[in-house]
N, C-alpha and C positions, 0 to 999 in steps of 0.2 A: 490455738492448739492446746491440748488439753494438759494438765499437770500430771496426769496418770498415766500417759502414754509411755510404755517401757517399765512402769514400775510393777512391783509385785502386787497380785490382789490383796493379799492380806494387808500390805502397807494402804491399799486405797480403803480396805475396810475401816482400818484404824483411823484413818484419817476422816473419814465420813461418821467415825463415832459407832460403828456397826460390828466391829470384830467379834465382841463378846456375844451379841445377840444371834449373830450367824453361826457361830462356833457352837453355841447352846443348841439351836435349831437343827444343826446337822448332827451332833451327837444323837439328840431324843429321836430324830429320824431313823439313824441307825438301830438304837437300842430297841425303838418300837418294832423295826421291821425283824431284828433278830427273836425277839420274844415272839410275835406272830408266826414266825417260821417254824420255832421249836413248838409253839401250840399245835401247829398245824401237823407238825412230824408225828407229836405224840397224841394227836388226836384230843387235845385238852379244849374244851369248851369254855366260853368267858363265865359260864357260871361254875365250872369245876375250877377255873383258875382262881376266882373269886374265894372259892371255899378254902383252895390251898393257901392263899393269901392272908385269910381271914379278914376278909373286907369283902365290900359290895362290888356289885357288877359295872356300877358307876364310876368306881376307883379302877378296876379293869380297863374300862373305855378310856380313860385319861391315860392309863399308862401306854395303851396301844395308839393312842391320838399321837402322831408324829408331829404334829402341830404345838400340842401343849406340852411347854417346855417350864410349867410351875409344878412338876411332879417332884416330891422329895427324893433324894437320895435312897432313903431309907425304904419308900415304896418301889423304887426301882430294884432295891436288893431284893426285897419280899419276892417281887415277881420273877427274878432270876433264880432265887432258890426253888421258886414253886416249880420251874420246868427243870430242875436239876442242875442247874449250873450256879455261876457266880457271878457278881459284877467287880469289874475291875477298873479302878481309874488311875490317871497317872498325870503327874503335872510335869509339863516340858517348858522349858525356858529357850 
């Protein structure tokens, strides 16, 4: 019988040492999707987004890549400002 039957999924991830990685991946996926939706709604191309962020298209591609969790908070903040929004983070305990 599995020790995880009846436990919370967060507990399972913590036990397996995956909680932080999975949480980061989920957050990045949501942020990338929200940025892509904002760009689509405003008809902002990747080239225009790069210009607004004062960076390259390669960086924009990384920002929009839901699997790339190595993007800095500063870059995500610049991307959110480029589409007229803001980035909000919160620490929960």
